[in-house]
C-alpha angles and dihedrals in degrees: 000000000000120000090249091050091050090050091050092049092050092048092051091047089052096058104111124223112277095029137088140204130200127241090242094046091054091047091051092047091048091053104262111095094186095042101099091119090050088054090053090053093046092049091049094047101040107031095098099038094049097032091237119185089239092170091067094066119086136166126273092273091054090254128140103250101197109123101214122073095229092053093047091051091048091053092046092051092048091051092047091052087058092051098260113140111230115185125220092270093054098257128142122204100246092194088061105034108026115122116222109193117212092228134056141168091322094074 
């Protein structure tokens, strides 16, 4: 696992219940400001193995970014169970629910 991947995994693991982070936010915090797509790939490849709370990661607009309807609905349900308000279009209010970890790539 590369150092960037390890930081991404740790950041995703750190997202508390009832909060979300964006792909770009995770990439910046992990030391690669333009690495949002890498975060998507890491999340897809490592979610099961590392038991990552994948449902707590949304796009920069606060939207669920899963392309298929069943996956979008599953993510919305998981977030709602944790108390995150998800509107009918699959959007989360980032001002209200975004997690801002106290640490970043400097750890």
